[in-house]
N, C-alpha and C positions, 0 to 999 in steps of 0.2 A: 319402269324405266324413266319415263318422263319426272317420276317424282324424285328418283334420284339426281337427275340432272339439276332440278329445281334446288334441291338441298344443297349441291355442290356449289351451284351458283351463289347461294346466299352465304355460304361459308366463305367463298372467295372473296366476296365484297365485306364481310366483316373484317377479312384480315388486311384488305387494302386499305379499309376506313382506318385502321388504327385502332389503340386502346384509348377510349375517351376519357379513363380514368387516370392515366398516367400522368405525373405531374413533372414539370420541367425544372432543371436545376435551379434556374433563376427565381422559382417561385418557393423553393424549399430553404429554410433556415436551419443549417447545420451546426448545432452548438458543439464546440471542442471542450468547453469546461462547464460543469455543473456544479454550483455550491449551494450548500444547504444550512440554514440557521434555525434556531429556536427563538420565536420571537417573545417578548414580554408577556402574552397572554398564553404562551406555550402553544403557539400555533407553529406553522412552517413557513420559512420565507425561502425561495429559490432563486438563485442568479445565474444567469447563463453569459457565457461570451460567445459571440457568433461573428464569424467573418463577414465583412459587408460586401455585397456584389454592387459593382458599379458598372463603368464603361466596359470593362472586360470579363473575362470569367472569374469565378471566385478562386481559382487557384491562382493566379495572375494578382487579384487584389490581396490574398494572403500573403503572397511572396514579397511585397513592397515593405512589410515588416513595421510599419508604423502604428503606435496605438490607436490612431482615428481610423484605422482599417478594420476594427472590430466595434461590434455593437454589444453593450452591457445592459441587460434588461432583468429586473427584479419584480416579483409578485408574491403576496402572501396569500394564506388560507389556513383554515382550522386544521386540515390535514394535507398531507402530500399531495393527493388527487385535487383538492381544492386549489391549493398553490399552482399545481402544474396547469390547470384550466384557466387560471387567471394569467399566467405567464404565456399562455397560447394566445390568449385575447390581445396581451399587449404587444408581441412579436409581430411585426408587420407581415410576416410571411409564415408559410407553414412550418412549424417548430417540430424538429427530429432530434432525437437523443441518441441515434445510431451511431454517429461519429464522434461521441464524447471519449476524450482521451484521459480526462482526470475527473473524477468525482471526488468532491473535498466537502468535509462537514465540519462543523464548528466543535470544538471541545465541549461546549454546554449542550449540544444537541447528542453528541456521541455518549455523554454519560447520562443522559435522561432516559427515564423509562419510555418514553415516546420513540427512541431511536429504533427499536425493534419493527414496531410497526411501519415506521419510515422506510427501513432496508426491506421489508415484506412486499410494501408496496412499489418499490423500486423494483425488486426482482421480477414481478408479475407484470411489469409493463410489455405491451406488445413491440413499442420501440425500445428494445432492451439495448442498456449501455454496459453489458456484463464485461465486456473486455477492457473497460477503462480502468485505470489505476484507482486504487480507493486510498485516501489521505484524511487525517484529522488535522485540523489547523487549530492553534493556538489563537484564540481571538475570533474575530468575525469572518466567515468564511466569504461573504459577499464582498467586504474589503479585499480579501485575499484574491478573489476572483478580478476584481477590478485591476489590481496591483500588477498581475501576471501579464508580462509584455514579451513580445518577440526578442530573441537575443541572438548574435552574431549571425544577422540576415537570414534566419531561418522562420518559417512560419510557425505559429505557437505550437499547433499540433505536431509537427516533426521535431520540433525543438524539444516539447516534453518528451516525446519517446527515446530520442537520442539522450537526452539527461538521465532519464529513469534507468536506461541500459547501462550508463556509465556508473551512475550512483549504486546500483545493484552489484556490479563487478566489484567495486571498491568498499561493498558491505556497509554503506551509509544508511541504505534503507532495505526494507525486507522485499518489496516488488510484487506485492499481493495485488490482483485485479478484483473487481468487485464481486465476480461470481465466484472465485476461489473464496474470497473472505466469507460470503455469505453462506455458501455450503458448509464451510468448515463451522460456523457460528451455529447451523441447525444441526450438524452432525452428533454423534456421542462419543466423539474421540478428541483429538487435541484441540486446543482453542486457537481462535483466528487474531492475527495481529494486521495492523493497518501502518502505512505510511504517516510520520510525524512530520508537520510543515509549519511555518510561521512566517510572517512577513517582520523580516529584521531592519528596521529602519536606521540605526546606528550600530556601528562595529564597535566592540568593546574597546577602551582606549588601553587596557593593559593586558597582557597574556596571563591566563589562569595559573601558569606554572605546572598544569599537568600535561599529560600526554596529548598527541594530536586530537584522539577522539574521546578521552576520557573525561566525562561530565560535560561533554559538547551536545547542546540543543539547538534546534534552528533558531531560537532566538538569540543565541550566545555565539554565532558563527563570526570568528573575527576576520571579517572581509566585507567591502562593499561593492556595489555595481548598480548600473541603472535599473536590473530587475531585483527588487529586495526581496524576493520569495526565496526561502530556503527549505530544503528538504533533507533532514537527517534524524535518525532516531525510529522508533516505534510505539505506537500505541496497543496495549493490550486490552483484550476484551474477555468478558465472562459473562454468560447468560444475557447475552443481546446487548451489554452496555460496555462502556470502556471503563476500566477499573484502575489502570495505571499507563506509565509510559517509560521506555528506555533511552538512555542516551546513545550517543555514537559509538562508543566501545562496546557496550552492552548488546546493541544491535548487531555489530560486527561478529560478535561472539554466538549470538543466536543464529546467526547465518551459517556459521561455522558448525555449530552443533547440530543444526537441521539438515546439514550435507551440503550446501551451497559452497561452491569453490571462490571464494572470495579473497582480495587482495587489499589489505589494510595498513595503515600506519599505528606503531605500538611504541611505548616509552618504557624502558628499563631503568628506573631511577634516573631519569633525565637523558639516558642514551636512547636515540632514535634508532629504531629497526622497523624493517618493513615484513609483515607476516603474509603467507600465502596458505590458506587451509587447503587440506588434501582429502577432507571428508571424516566422516566418523566410522570407526569399525569396533568389532567385538563387542556389539551392544548386547548387554544380558540384563533382563528384568525378572528377578525372581524374589521369592519371599523366604525371609530368614526363619530361623527357629523360632524365634519370638513374634512370627506374623507380620513383622516389617518388612515394607518393599526395600528391596535393593536394588538399584541402578548403576550398572559399570559400563562403561566405554572406553575406547581410545580415541584421542584426537590428534590427527598428524599436523604439523605446519613445516613448511620450509621458510627458513628464518635468512632475511638478506640484510647484513649489517650495513647502515648508510656509512658510518665512521670507521667501526673498528668492530670485530666480533664480539659479540656479547658473552659474559660467561654462561655457557649452556644450562648449568644446575639452576643458576640464579632464574634465568628466563623461564626455564620450565616450571619452577615452583610459583613465580609471579602469575603467570598464566593460568596455572592449576587454580591458585588462590583467587583470581578474577572470575573465573568460570563457576567455582564454588558460590563466590557471592551472588552471580546472576541465577544460579539455580534456587539459592536460599530466597532471593529476591522474588522471584515467582511463585514458590512455595507460599510466602508470606500473602501475595495477593491471591492465591487460590487459582492460578492459571497454570497451564500446561502447554505452550506453543511450540514445544520441540520436535512435535511428531512420535514421542514414545508410546502414547495411547495405541497409534496404529501397529505397532509392533507386538505391544502386550497383549492386544486383543486377538491376535492369531491362534492363542492356544485356548480360546473358548469356542465352545462347540455350537453356540448359538448367540445371537444379539440379546437375547433375555439374559442369558448367563453373564454376559459381559456386563451389561447395565446393572444387574444385581451384584457384581463385584465391587462398585464404588470406587471407580479408578481415582477420581479427583481427591476423594478423602484420603485414599492411600498414598497419593502421590505427595499431598502437603506434609506427610509425615515420614518420607523416603528418605533413605540414606543414599550416599553416592560415591562410588570408586571411580574416579577420573585419572587417566593417565594419559599425560601430555607427552607426545613424542616429536622431537624438533630435528630438522637437519639444516646445520649451517651452511650458507653460501656468502663467500665473500664478493663484493662489488668489484 
């Protein structure tokens, strides 16, 4: 009995004494953006953006919205692990990546053979940033991180989330987080995509004459603001490296084929219309008598005419041609980012049978039967 009382007393003292290993918020550096670049000697350079903590709380400091309220720190190493260790030494508080909202890598790193090792190291971190949006930046990722500023009075972290939510709805980006991107990349099904971004320092002086999203990339957005970072388009990956990119219109159509309900601007021979996708239906993936793969599906759009109702048949044919161009582009790059593989794999009894089928090679040679259905709505 006495032993039980002593044990209970010791436990009570431990509870009252608190946890000596706990860290106070003021002692932690919560990175909100992490950038990664390939150095000239093929090492890794990491750059983080961290809210400063001053007289008030981190929340209050972050609300003020000024660039001076954020610390930018960079460090390099032969590997991701080496660079992270150097970064932890440089940052004056305990660095954590658990609150990262955006992970951005340079185009050079994304296309390099070292990218796969970088992604694997990041995925295995104890301080996971798996929920962060994943983007590929044209140019230097460190410069991109330095350029990211608060907008319209919001903290950088909340501003990014609000912007990505808006951009996904409008079809400008794919909206993949790092966890989805990574596990899609190591799977044996469809290929992963990432957000495409860039710092656009000067708005184009003249209009391209194309549709609102046709040919639009983050470098060519015809606008300017205090925050020069733009997000539009998609980066395509195969076998652990970036192999190509999609412009704004192609990304919107990719979202529509993938089943995302997006609302985006379109142009029919200069006539502006707004399209709202209503998902993909009737997906059938079969082999013809010649052994060639045939992919058939219906894609439905609600069409809102901005000025007058467009000719329905012409719009249907133009949309279908754009969709077939997108499918052909992905075939030429050897990527399948639409989610077709997951559907095709359902008829195989085992993973081994599916892998032996050779989906990627068959998709390269596939034929498509696409039916575009539209419903016209006057404004």
